[in-house]
Steps between C-alpha positions, in 0.01 A plus 500: 500500500183622342322174560633496868344846558161386381505180705601706810202724444270209461634344812398823683163482334445137638624617849227773487243242389587272796451803738174587340370145542595502882330841531190389311483191718534702825221731387267225374549286828222692709259460207570122475484449877179692570296484180347219305244431229128505551461120515538289810772230550408173329233667280505370138563869384803534710633162406443552135697831528784348695529205257506738204776691668691182558479427121638844431799437736577179325489677163725759646752237613477327165527831299804621686687160467399474129623861422830444682571210269522742216658808671691358801839655504442706181277772623571829335842371363305331231172585331283197568179497284401140477275281710305700769692800394344488146147576645593739779822700567483421873367158577688490833316806622169386356540178703568714805167682439323168494669405828384832658156442388504139615607595845249778529227254411587296810340771699179442297489883433498658156608828656801353673587307185491819291713675757773241497493498113528866475791492742673252301444709183633815664803316636602326164406782255808717583718180481364424149554865377867481620550164333348633177735793491786262543378279230462794273843615564661154456296378201370800321282449200455133578334590830290779350357249246427258788343761720279609221375146416476330851294655779658596828279289728174367358592179308400473122506129414482559132858614502632173632842389366751260639842373441629135447744502789569691819821548701374469863669616812397226750610690804308808404189287410511327830533821698208646310277206588602507858425870521177453332402238752484782772170604331355151572638515855297812563165319409461309828606803693235727353230233539621440857447880561132461387445215745677702781273800434205295585637304783647797682281790400184315404506669151743716301487874621440607142311336226613602153327367185 
């Protein structure tokens, strides 16, 4: 009964997270549609930033799928501390930060990239705090030791440790990969917006470094 109450509370947290993502997307839409970076379409600076962003998106997809191999179906119920969870307590959310930065980079604007990254941080931080409260309640001293040793977000590679075998939930892993591919789907959309700004308006209405 106690575990069910915690899981119900976390379900509400995730529902609020999804609502915040929709609101953030709605608020960010005018910025993405009307603004762009200081470099013109097909310039080497813009293409370099777009390509770097694409790398970040691929890293995000790999990071989320890799993390799900370790925690899929066991989140909160078990205290997972191996693999990516040995160097950061929230590798799934760190991967989402990479995706936000990678998508922002498709506009070739550091300002827009930072805005999207800060939006992602503001969305996920309350979720992380709620999950940490649940883990502390369920796992007590074991989670306290883990929290003191492993950073919340910024990975610390020197802490790496692994296990010899994993119990994988194929369905959850597959769903995570499919969900993460939405990040990749937005890349041509954002690049297309840049081309549309030039073809319809002559140039973006706002240039943001």
